[in-house]
Backbone as a chain_set.jsonl record, in Angstrom:
{"seq": "XXXXXXXXXXXXXXXXXXXXXXXXXXXXXXXXXXXXXXXXXXXXXXXXXXXXXXXXXXXXXXXXXXXXXXXXXXXXXXXXXXXXXXXXXXXXXXXXXXXXXXXXXXXXXXXXXXXXXXXXXXXXXXXXXXXXXXXXXXXXXXXXXXXXXXXXXXXXXXXXXXXXXXXXXXXXXXXXXXXXXXXXXXXX", "coords": {"N": [[0.837, -1.156, 0.0], [0.725, 2.099, -0.994], [1.66, 5.324, 0.066], [0.462, 8.721, 0.113], [2.651, 10.457, -0.002], [4.601, 8.832, -1.208], [3.584, 8.59, -3.794], [3.74, 11.229, -4.696], [6.519, 11.62, -4.601], [7.397, 9.87, -6.556], [6.202, 10.955, -8.772], [7.453, 13.305, -9.362], [6.679, 15.587, -8.17], [7.054, 18.018, -5.591], [7.411, 18.199, -1.987], [4.457, 18.494, 0.111], [2.89, 21.669, -0.074], [4.946, 22.957, -1.432], [4.973, 23.989, -4.542], [5.664, 22.617, -7.736], [8.274, 21.298, -7.391], [11.18, 20.928, -8.42], [13.856, 22.991, -7.477], [14.531, 26.431, -8.24], [17.326, 27.686, -10.036], [19.601, 29.994, -8.673], [20.055, 33.374, -9.84], [22.959, 34.427, -11.644], [25.428, 36.383, -9.895], [26.194, 38.835, -11.208], [24.084, 39.247, -12.987], [21.917, 39.489, -11.26], [22.65, 41.853, -9.938], [22.58, 43.607, -12.128], [19.826, 43.546, -12.718], [18.803, 44.756, -10.391], [19.961, 47.327, -10.564], [18.768, 48.222, -12.937], [16.066, 48.256, -12.145], [16.181, 50.227, -10.151], [17.001, 52.441, -11.698], [14.748, 52.725, -13.348], [12.831, 53.405, -11.414], [13.866, 55.903, -10.518], [13.695, 57.351, -12.928], [10.875, 57.361, -13.382], [10.051, 58.762, -11.103], [11.29, 61.288, -11.492], [9.99, 62.029, -13.794], [7.191, 62.055, -13.314], [6.697, 62.95, -10.686], [8.661, 64.648, -9.447], [11.043, 67.266, -10.291], [14.154, 68.459, -11.641], [15.879, 71.41, -11.994], [18.0, 73.936, -13.37], [18.486, 77.219, -12.531], [18.709, 79.986, -14.64], [20.13, 83.148, -15.107], [19.066, 86.35, -13.645], [16.39, 86.901, -13.209], [14.65, 86.257, -11.167], [15.674, 87.47, -8.956], [15.666, 88.744, -5.64], [15.146, 86.188, -4.72], [15.931, 83.87, -6.184], [19.043, 83.068, -7.733], [21.43, 83.266, -10.434], [22.426, 80.095, -11.506], [21.431, 78.569, -9.398], [20.258, 75.447, -8.178], [17.245, 73.812, -8.586], [14.59, 72.044, -7.036], [11.589, 70.65, -8.001], [8.118, 69.982, -7.332], [5.451, 68.06, -8.465], [2.89, 67.173, -7.773], [1.222, 68.683, -6.162], [-1.344, 71.087, -5.535], [-1.412, 74.286, -7.149], [-0.837, 77.616, -5.909], [-1.502, 81.134, -5.467], [1.424, 83.05, -5.316], [3.218, 80.974, -5.308], [6.365, 79.81, -6.48], [7.133, 78.702, -9.633], [8.171, 76.251, -12.053], [8.06, 76.342, -15.57], [7.141, 75.629, -18.973], [8.183, 77.724, -21.432], [5.897, 79.368, -23.499], [6.596, 80.385, -26.036], [9.354, 79.96, -26.602], [9.889, 77.416, -25.643], [11.712, 76.785, -23.695], [12.653, 75.906, -20.316], [11.513, 77.86, -17.711], [11.47, 80.002, -14.786], [9.155, 81.458, -12.609], [6.905, 83.501, -10.603], [3.625, 82.787, -9.462], [1.091, 85.124, -9.763], [-1.578, 85.533, -10.153], [-4.58, 83.603, -10.525], [-6.978, 81.688, -12.394], [-10.165, 83.196, -13.202], [-9.982, 86.67, -13.839], [-8.904, 90.12, -13.906], [-6.112, 91.706, -15.085], [-3.996, 94.435, -14.524], [-1.404, 96.614, -15.401], [-0.017, 99.455, -14.329], [1.084, 102.739, -15.487], [2.691, 103.703, -13.526], [4.043, 101.612, -12.482], [2.61, 99.772, -11.0], [0.986, 96.805, -10.033], [-2.208, 95.558, -10.578], [-4.807, 93.474, -9.617], [-7.908, 92.529, -10.47], [-8.547, 95.164, -9.881], [-7.313, 95.652, -7.442], [-4.36, 96.105, -5.56], [-2.101, 93.499, -5.072], [-0.942, 91.916, -2.022], [2.309, 91.762, -1.811], [5.759, 90.717, -1.563], [7.733, 92.15, -3.136], [10.475, 93.818, -4.457], [10.809, 95.43, -6.662], [9.335, 97.652, -9.059], [6.412, 96.866, -11.015], [6.862, 97.095, -14.065], [5.728, 97.8, -17.404], [6.801, 95.711, -20.114], [9.232, 96.148, -22.724], [8.16, 95.717, -26.01], [6.089, 93.988, -25.373], [3.392, 91.631, -25.724], [0.947, 91.688, -24.579], [-2.071, 93.322, -23.89], [-3.432, 95.797, -21.777], [-6.391, 96.517, -19.927], [-5.872, 93.113, -19.039], [-7.696, 90.26, -19.546], [-8.095, 87.302, -17.869], [-8.605, 83.855, -18.641], [-10.639, 81.15, -17.393], [-8.924, 78.783, -15.412], [-6.371, 79.616, -15.928], [-2.975, 80.821, -15.392], [-1.227, 83.561, -14.257], [1.963, 84.654, -14.454], [4.799, 86.246, -12.974], [8.104, 87.599, -12.97], [10.346, 88.101, -10.178], [12.216, 90.148, -10.294], [11.229, 92.737, -11.715], [11.679, 94.79, -13.536], [12.842, 94.016, -15.82], [12.699, 91.117, -17.951], [10.85, 88.168, -18.99], [8.0, 87.261, -18.951], [4.543, 86.606, -18.077], [3.678, 89.114, -18.841], [4.601, 89.391, -21.367], [3.711, 87.126, -22.856], [1.173, 86.417, -21.967], [-1.314, 84.5, -20.141], [-0.56, 81.302, -18.58], [-1.319, 77.817, -19.024], [-2.429, 74.939, -17.144], [-1.112, 72.659, -18.165], [1.245, 73.748, -19.058], [2.782, 74.179, -16.819], [5.48, 72.948, -14.858], [5.942, 72.218, -12.293], [6.032, 73.007, -8.752], [8.421, 74.99, -7.099], [10.201, 73.564, -4.549], [12.555, 73.273, -3.179], [15.722, 74.827, -2.917], [19.001, 74.733, -4.022], [21.884, 76.386, -3.371], [24.386, 77.08, -5.596], [26.494, 78.698, -6.171], [29.922, 79.569, -6.098], [30.929, 77.065, -5.732]], "CA": [[0.0, 0.0, 0.0], [1.582, 3.278, -1.086], [1.094, 6.522, 0.697], [0.372, 9.912, -0.737], [4.0, 10.973, -0.174], [5.306, 7.996, -2.17], [3.083, 8.916, -5.124], [4.314, 12.524, -5.068], [7.957, 11.468, -4.818], [7.593, 9.185, -7.827], [5.644, 11.728, -9.877], [8.27, 14.492, -9.607], [6.176, 16.738, -7.418], [7.766, 18.244, -4.347], [6.649, 17.95, -0.771], [3.24, 19.291, 0.208], [3.106, 23.077, 0.199], [5.927, 23.505, -2.358], [4.579, 23.625, -5.895], [6.694, 22.484, -8.761], [9.236, 20.244, -7.111], [12.582, 21.271, -8.608], [14.188, 24.347, -7.035], [15.108, 27.274, -9.283], [18.725, 28.058, -9.882], [19.715, 31.443, -8.454], [20.671, 34.142, -10.922], [24.367, 34.768, -11.395], [25.501, 37.66, -9.17], [26.248, 39.987, -12.107], [22.756, 39.44, -13.548], [21.084, 39.993, -10.164], [23.02, 43.255, -9.762], [22.072, 44.331, -13.291], [18.375, 43.678, -12.543], [18.562, 45.743, -9.336], [20.315, 48.645, -11.1], [17.731, 48.582, -13.914], [14.854, 48.596, -11.395], [16.429, 51.518, -9.511], [16.998, 53.458, -12.757], [13.35, 52.906, -13.744], [12.177, 54.129, -10.325], [14.335, 57.287, -10.572], [13.122, 57.946, -14.138], [9.445, 57.594, -13.162], [9.926, 59.813, -10.099], [11.65, 62.575, -12.095], [9.051, 62.334, -14.867], [5.812, 62.261, -12.879], [6.55, 63.443, -9.318], [9.591, 65.728, -9.14], [11.873, 67.723, -11.388], [15.387, 69.145, -11.284], [16.104, 72.487, -12.947], [19.028, 74.924, -13.045], [17.984, 78.563, -12.83], [19.654, 80.808, -15.398], [19.824, 84.573, -15.092], [18.666, 86.947, -12.371], [15.008, 87.368, -13.315], [13.943, 86.012, -9.912], [16.461, 88.046, -7.872], [16.685, 88.115, -4.815], [14.764, 84.836, -4.284], [16.807, 82.927, -6.88], [20.138, 83.685, -8.468], [21.976, 82.481, -11.532], [23.136, 78.877, -11.136], [20.77, 77.798, -8.338], [19.656, 74.17, -8.556], [15.895, 73.807, -8.029], [13.813, 70.807, -7.006], [10.168, 70.962, -8.12], [7.18, 68.92, -6.981], [4.372, 68.183, -9.446], [1.616, 66.595, -7.358], [0.517, 69.56, -5.236], [-2.086, 72.154, -6.205], [-0.716, 75.565, -7.192], [-1.487, 78.734, -5.236], [-0.896, 82.434, -5.72], [2.641, 83.213, -4.53], [4.138, 79.858, -5.554], [7.359, 79.923, -7.542], [6.925, 77.511, -10.451], [8.884, 76.029, -13.312], [7.091, 76.193, -16.654], [7.662, 75.615, -20.333], [7.873, 79.01, -22.06], [5.057, 79.065, -24.661], [7.176, 80.813, -27.309], [10.686, 79.399, -26.834], [9.951, 76.019, -25.224], [12.695, 76.622, -22.625], [12.146, 75.878, -18.949], [11.698, 79.136, -17.03], [10.995, 80.048, -13.406], [8.481, 82.706, -12.255], [5.986, 83.414, -9.467], [2.198, 82.942, -9.796], [0.493, 86.299, -9.118], [-3.036, 85.455, -10.292], [-5.078, 82.328, -11.047], [-8.39, 81.642, -12.74], [-10.763, 84.4, -13.781], [-9.502, 87.914, -13.252], [-8.461, 91.169, -14.808], [-4.782, 92.159, -14.7], [-3.648, 95.771, -15.008], [-0.092, 97.145, -15.032], [-0.154, 100.894, -14.534], [2.282, 103.456, -15.934], [3.491, 103.984, -12.336], [4.694, 100.383, -12.033], [1.777, 99.089, -10.009], [0.215, 95.653, -10.493], [-3.557, 95.49, -10.025], [-5.556, 92.262, -9.958], [-9.315, 92.866, -10.218], [-8.595, 96.513, -9.332], [-6.687, 95.719, -6.124], [-2.931, 95.774, -5.53], [-1.896, 92.333, -4.206], [0.062, 92.02, -0.958], [3.48, 91.029, -2.278], [7.062, 91.145, -1.067], [8.553, 92.338, -4.328], [11.209, 95.072, -4.287], [10.908, 96.175, -7.909], [8.028, 97.985, -9.62], [5.952, 96.033, -12.121], [6.851, 97.949, -15.246], [5.454, 97.118, -18.67], [8.014, 95.287, -20.821], [9.375, 96.579, -24.116], [7.77, 94.701, -26.979], [5.15, 92.989, -24.824], [2.261, 91.301, -26.585], [-0.261, 91.723, -23.757], [-2.701, 94.63, -23.767], [-4.114, 95.937, -20.487], [-6.52, 95.444, -18.959], [-5.783, 91.754, -19.582], [-8.693, 89.392, -18.914], [-7.68, 85.899, -17.838], [-9.632, 82.83, -18.808], [-10.693, 80.17, -16.304], [-7.878, 77.766, -15.464], [-5.097, 80.197, -16.327], [-2.017, 81.274, -14.38], [-0.457, 84.733, -14.672], [3.232, 84.555, -13.716], [5.715, 87.37, -13.106], [9.411, 87.468, -12.341], [10.502, 88.989, -9.02], [12.961, 91.314, -10.774], [10.193, 93.063, -12.7], [12.004, 95.85, -14.479], [13.205, 93.291, -17.037], [12.114, 89.791, -17.862], [10.118, 87.543, -20.084], [6.985, 86.524, -18.21], [3.185, 86.73, -18.623], [3.498, 90.435, -19.465], [4.962, 89.254, -22.777], [2.985, 86.066, -23.567], [-0.153, 86.167, -21.409], [-1.444, 83.479, -19.111], [-0.16, 79.916, -18.821], [-2.3, 76.807, -18.664], [-1.897, 73.919, -16.224], [-0.181, 71.763, -18.86], [2.526, 74.444, -19.239], [3.516, 74.194, -15.554], [6.318, 71.762, -14.651], [6.039, 71.912, -10.873], [6.274, 74.06, -7.776], [9.764, 74.933, -6.521], [10.099, 73.222, -3.136], [13.867, 73.349, -2.546], [16.733, 75.548, -3.693], [20.402, 74.491, -3.664], [22.746, 77.472, -3.826], [25.571, 76.452, -6.178], [27.532, 79.674, -6.449], [31.142, 79.448, -5.332], [31.302, 75.661, -5.538]], "C": [[0.895, 1.235, 0.0], [0.862, 4.466, -0.47], [1.084, 7.659, -0.313], [1.754, 10.517, -0.99], [4.778, 10.161, -1.183], [4.865, 8.335, -3.592], [3.678, 10.244, -5.598], [5.802, 12.392, -5.379], [8.225, 10.822, -6.163], [7.09, 10.011, -9.01], [6.449, 12.99, -10.174], [7.759, 15.731, -8.908], [6.931, 16.829, -6.102], [6.904, 17.927, -3.151], [5.413, 18.84, -0.722], [3.579, 20.738, 0.559], [4.14, 23.715, -0.71], [5.551, 23.091, -3.767], [5.79, 23.467, -6.795], [7.706, 21.407, -8.505], [10.663, 20.707, -7.23], [12.803, 22.732, -8.215], [14.805, 25.117, -8.196], [16.573, 27.538, -8.973], [18.792, 29.554, -9.611], [20.394, 32.114, -9.646], [22.15, 34.353, -10.612], [24.439, 36.148, -10.735], [25.512, 38.888, -10.084], [24.88, 40.289, -12.708], [21.79, 39.965, -12.482], [21.373, 41.468, -9.918], [22.471, 44.107, -10.907], [20.558, 44.546, -13.186], [18.047, 44.732, -11.482], [18.872, 47.155, -9.824], [19.258, 49.117, -12.096], [16.436, 48.98, -13.202], [15.004, 49.952, -10.708], [16.401, 52.651, -10.54], [15.572, 53.742, -13.227], [12.595, 53.699, -12.681], [12.578, 55.604, -10.334], [13.732, 57.998, -11.783], [11.642, 58.282, -13.932], [9.219, 58.713, -12.147], [10.213, 61.18, -10.708], [10.707, 62.975, -13.226], [7.686, 62.747, -14.337], [5.656, 62.905, -11.504], [7.405, 64.681, -9.055], [10.344, 66.153, -10.397], [13.107, 68.407, -10.842], [15.669, 70.162, -12.385], [17.245, 73.367, -12.453], [18.502, 76.278, -13.473], [19.076, 79.367, -13.532], [19.198, 82.256, -15.362], [19.379, 85.054, -13.724], [17.252, 87.493, -12.404], [14.217, 87.166, -12.03], [14.724, 86.543, -8.708], [15.546, 88.826, -6.944], [16.346, 86.687, -4.384], [15.67, 83.775, -4.896], [17.893, 83.703, -7.605], [20.65, 82.724, -9.523], [22.751, 81.273, -10.998], [22.488, 78.071, -10.035], [20.145, 76.538, -8.917], [18.321, 74.062, -7.837], [15.282, 72.415, -8.099], [12.345, 71.217, -7.055], [9.339, 69.73, -7.799], [5.925, 69.128, -7.811], [2.99, 67.784, -8.947], [0.807, 67.453, -6.396], [-0.18, 70.666, -6.024], [-1.317, 73.47, -6.105], [-1.542, 76.635, -6.492], [-0.794, 80.032, -5.648], [0.294, 82.594, -4.779], [3.648, 82.094, -4.726], [5.114, 80.215, -6.666], [7.301, 78.618, -8.317], [7.892, 77.468, -11.624], [7.821, 75.816, -14.382], [7.815, 76.168, -17.988], [7.205, 76.907, -21.002], [7.073, 78.736, -23.339], [5.653, 79.452, -26.005], [8.507, 80.129, -27.609], [10.785, 77.918, -26.494], [10.96, 75.75, -24.113], [12.001, 76.546, -21.272], [12.512, 77.184, -18.269], [11.109, 79.049, -15.628], [10.37, 81.42, -13.167], [7.546, 82.448, -11.086], [4.549, 83.603, -9.958], [1.662, 84.149, -9.03], [-1.024, 86.295, -9.219], [-3.403, 84.118, -10.921], [-6.553, 82.486, -11.412], [-8.875, 82.909, -13.401], [-10.194, 85.626, -13.095], [-9.075, 88.886, -14.321], [-7.152, 91.716, -14.252], [-4.539, 93.532, -15.319], [-2.245, 96.112, -14.51], [-0.14, 98.622, -15.365], [1.162, 101.499, -15.01], [3.205, 103.775, -14.767], [4.17, 102.726, -11.787], [3.924, 99.625, -10.979], [1.002, 97.958, -10.677], [-1.135, 95.667, -9.794], [-4.218, 94.211, -10.528], [-6.994, 92.497, -9.516], [-9.428, 94.214, -9.509], [-7.906, 96.693, -7.993], [-5.214, 95.346, -6.246], [-2.72, 94.591, -4.59], [-0.829, 92.607, -3.146], [1.236, 91.137, -1.361], [4.721, 91.559, -1.579], [8.016, 91.231, -2.256], [9.17, 93.725, -4.242], [11.163, 95.973, -5.511], [9.521, 96.48, -8.446], [7.698, 97.089, -10.81], [5.788, 96.899, -13.354], [6.413, 97.151, -16.469], [6.776, 96.789, -19.369], [8.038, 95.875, -22.216], [8.981, 95.432, -25.028], [6.803, 93.668, -26.449], [3.952, 92.824, -25.749], [0.922, 91.394, -25.858], [-0.766, 93.158, -23.685], [-3.503, 94.658, -22.477], [-5.341, 96.802, -20.645], [-6.568, 94.075, -19.652], [-6.768, 90.873, -18.823], [-8.243, 87.946, -19.025], [-8.878, 84.99, -18.035], [-9.569, 81.871, -17.632], [-9.594, 79.126, -16.501], [-6.517, 78.3, -15.858], [-4.263, 80.637, -15.14], [-1.248, 82.454, -14.966], [0.798, 84.748, -13.818], [4.094, 85.774, -14.011], [7.041, 87.018, -12.452], [9.458, 88.392, -11.128], [11.261, 90.258, -9.392], [12.178, 91.841, -11.971], [10.522, 94.196, -13.646], [12.476, 95.283, -15.809], [12.447, 91.978, -17.011], [11.394, 89.348, -19.112], [9.066, 86.651, -19.436], [5.615, 86.742, -18.839], [2.886, 88.113, -19.185], [3.808, 90.376, -20.952], [4.056, 88.252, -23.504], [1.602, 85.764, -23.018], [-0.147, 85.028, -20.41], [-0.903, 82.128, -19.567], [-1.321, 79.01, -18.467], [-1.636, 75.755, -17.785], [-0.888, 73.009, -16.908], [1.169, 72.416, -19.147], [3.402, 74.384, -17.987], [4.231, 72.867, -15.336], [6.511, 71.427, -13.183], [6.343, 73.137, -10.039], [7.675, 73.896, -7.199], [9.62, 74.684, -5.024], [11.448, 73.279, -2.424], [14.85, 74.016, -3.492], [18.108, 75.195, -3.141], [21.218, 75.643, -4.239], [24.04, 76.859, -4.326], [26.687, 77.438, -6.444], [28.739, 79.438, -5.547], [31.585, 78.014, -5.097], [32.339, 75.278, -6.57]], "O": [[1.728, 1.401, 0.891], [-0.363, 4.575, -0.493], [1.618, 7.561, -1.418], [2.007, 11.036, -2.077], [5.551, 10.73, -1.954], [5.693, 8.362, -4.502], [4.074, 10.373, -6.756], [6.287, 12.999, -6.334], [9.184, 11.187, -6.843], [7.517, 9.783, -10.142], [6.155, 13.684, -11.148], [8.341, 16.808, -9.039], [7.39, 15.819, -5.569], [5.784, 17.437, -3.296], [5.337, 19.835, -1.442], [4.45, 20.996, 1.389], [4.209, 24.943, -0.757], [5.788, 21.946, -4.153], [6.813, 24.125, -6.609], [7.968, 20.628, -9.422], [11.324, 20.869, -6.204], [12.016, 23.603, -8.585], [15.508, 24.547, -9.031], [16.99, 27.602, -7.817], [18.091, 30.319, -10.273], [21.193, 31.504, -10.357], [22.539, 34.446, -9.448], [23.586, 36.996, -10.997], [24.887, 39.894, -9.751], [24.543, 41.453, -12.92], [20.936, 40.799, -12.78], [20.448, 42.254, -9.712], [21.957, 45.202, -10.678], [20.063, 45.619, -13.531], [17.114, 45.515, -11.657], [18.123, 48.087, -9.528], [18.892, 50.293, -12.096], [15.777, 49.937, -13.61], [14.059, 50.741, -10.684], [15.833, 53.71, -10.274], [15.229, 54.897, -13.479], [11.802, 54.578, -13.017], [11.719, 56.472, -10.174], [13.3, 59.144, -11.664], [11.207, 59.381, -14.277], [8.303, 59.521, -12.306], [9.467, 62.13, -10.472], [10.637, 64.153, -13.578], [7.083, 63.689, -14.852], [4.563, 63.372, -11.183], [6.913, 65.661, -8.495], [10.287, 65.484, -11.429], [13.108, 68.883, -9.707], [15.695, 69.817, -13.567], [17.432, 73.523, -11.246], [18.118, 76.472, -14.626], [20.218, 79.418, -13.076], [18.02, 82.552, -15.563], [19.319, 84.283, -12.766], [16.945, 88.454, -11.698], [13.207, 87.839, -11.822], [14.48, 86.127, -7.575], [14.684, 89.544, -7.45], [17.171, 86.032, -3.746], [16.128, 82.874, -4.193], [17.691, 84.84, -8.033], [20.345, 81.532, -9.507], [23.625, 81.417, -10.142], [22.951, 76.967, -9.749], [19.575, 76.558, -10.008], [18.262, 74.202, -6.616], [15.435, 71.702, -9.091], [11.899, 72.033, -6.249], [9.785, 68.596, -7.966], [5.387, 70.235, -7.863], [2.001, 68.034, -9.637], [-0.201, 66.99, -5.864], [0.325, 71.124, -7.048], [-0.653, 73.735, -5.103], [-2.772, 76.581, -6.476], [0.345, 80.026, -6.115], [0.189, 82.31, -3.585], [4.812, 82.24, -4.353], [4.744, 80.838, -7.661], [7.406, 77.542, -7.728], [8.36, 78.494, -12.115], [6.798, 75.181, -14.128], [8.952, 76.625, -18.109], [6.008, 77.163, -21.128], [7.516, 77.955, -24.18], [5.252, 78.897, -27.028], [8.761, 79.755, -28.754], [11.67, 77.228, -27.001], [11.063, 74.621, -23.632], [10.896, 77.061, -21.103], [13.679, 77.575, -18.25], [10.344, 78.134, -15.322], [10.983, 82.44, -13.485], [7.41, 81.312, -10.63], [4.285, 84.482, -10.779], [1.758, 84.204, -7.804], [-1.693, 86.984, -8.449], [-2.659, 83.568, -11.733], [-7.275, 83.296, -10.829], [-8.118, 83.611, -14.071], [-9.952, 85.607, -11.888], [-8.905, 88.526, -15.486], [-7.086, 92.138, -13.098], [-4.838, 93.759, -16.492], [-1.936, 95.921, -13.334], [-0.285, 99.004, -16.526], [2.214, 100.863, -14.945], [4.377, 104.086, -14.977], [4.804, 102.778, -10.733], [4.508, 98.916, -10.159], [0.433, 98.135, -11.754], [-1.207, 95.775, -8.57], [-4.186, 93.911, -11.722], [-7.267, 92.647, -8.325], [-10.287, 94.399, -8.647], [-7.914, 97.799, -7.452], [-4.86, 94.395, -6.943], [-3.116, 94.658, -3.427], [0.069, 93.425, -3.349], [1.165, 89.912, -1.264], [4.744, 92.681, -1.074], [8.981, 90.473, -2.354], [8.467, 94.703, -3.983], [11.451, 97.165, -5.407], [8.615, 95.659, -8.309], [8.589, 96.617, -11.516], [4.692, 97.379, -13.645], [6.694, 95.957, -16.562], [7.756, 97.52, -19.221], [6.989, 96.079, -22.827], [9.423, 94.299, -24.835], [6.697, 92.578, -27.011], [3.556, 93.749, -26.458], [-0.127, 91.196, -26.47], [0.003, 94.09, -23.451], [-4.167, 93.685, -22.122], [-5.325, 97.745, -21.436], [-7.204, 93.903, -20.692], [-6.685, 90.754, -17.6], [-8.035, 87.426, -20.122], [-10.003, 85.311, -17.651], [-8.548, 81.792, -16.949], [-9.364, 78.649, -17.612], [-5.596, 77.52, -16.099], [-4.77, 80.805, -14.031], [-0.681, 82.349, -16.054], [0.715, 84.845, -12.594], [4.124, 86.275, -15.135], [7.092, 86.236, -11.502], [8.699, 89.358, -11.054], [10.975, 91.329, -8.857], [12.431, 91.442, -13.108], [9.697, 94.533, -14.495], [12.504, 95.993, -16.814], [11.627, 91.759, -16.119], [11.339, 90.043, -20.126], [9.225, 85.432, -19.379], [5.535, 87.038, -20.031], [1.924, 88.269, -19.938], [3.334, 91.215, -21.719], [3.67, 88.494, -24.647], [0.912, 84.909, -23.573], [0.904, 84.642, -19.897], [-0.802, 81.847, -20.761], [-2.205, 79.391, -17.698], [-0.41, 75.697, -17.7], [0.103, 72.623, -16.288], [2.138, 71.719, -19.449], [4.622, 74.523, -18.076], [3.674, 71.799, -15.59], [7.179, 70.445, -12.86], [6.835, 74.152, -10.532], [8.075, 72.786, -6.849], [9.004, 75.475, -4.31], [11.491, 73.33, -1.195], [14.817, 73.8, -4.703], [18.358, 75.336, -1.944], [21.239, 75.85, -5.453], [24.732, 76.183, -3.565], [27.751, 77.032, -6.912], [28.585, 79.139, -4.363], [32.524, 77.775, -4.338], [32.797, 74.136, -6.591]]}, "num_chains": 1, "name": "protein.A"}
């Protein structure tokens, strides 16, 4: 009389609870390392594509908050608010630029001849040292009426620049993330 274990042993099946019977051969160490490196590279790629971004700020358009050469970390999964410094794809040049959101959604933007920014007729409470002067060759006519879902961005150094005064509002798909950390790289 044969037992259930004898039948399994003769049929090539392993002990109860272990399917298959024959144990797998471990991967060679170089192949296991290669698989781990590939998985880590994929994780970093997905994180930098969908969650975070790394940008180098060029120029002094955001002075004194940012200076030329600063390394910026952006975060893409948080809702934007007025006052946030954001990275965005410039609608005319396609370059990555950095500016501050001054208005969102519906609204009317006015830049006066005296260098004052008005949003819906009211001067916003900002900590900006430079007057908001109109730019030479700007394409925006004031009063500028924003459409729903738009973002009006300005540089902190407002006597020069290339921001929404030149190209108008940005849309959500133009934004590349909110600046959450700044690494000062000058003098390194």
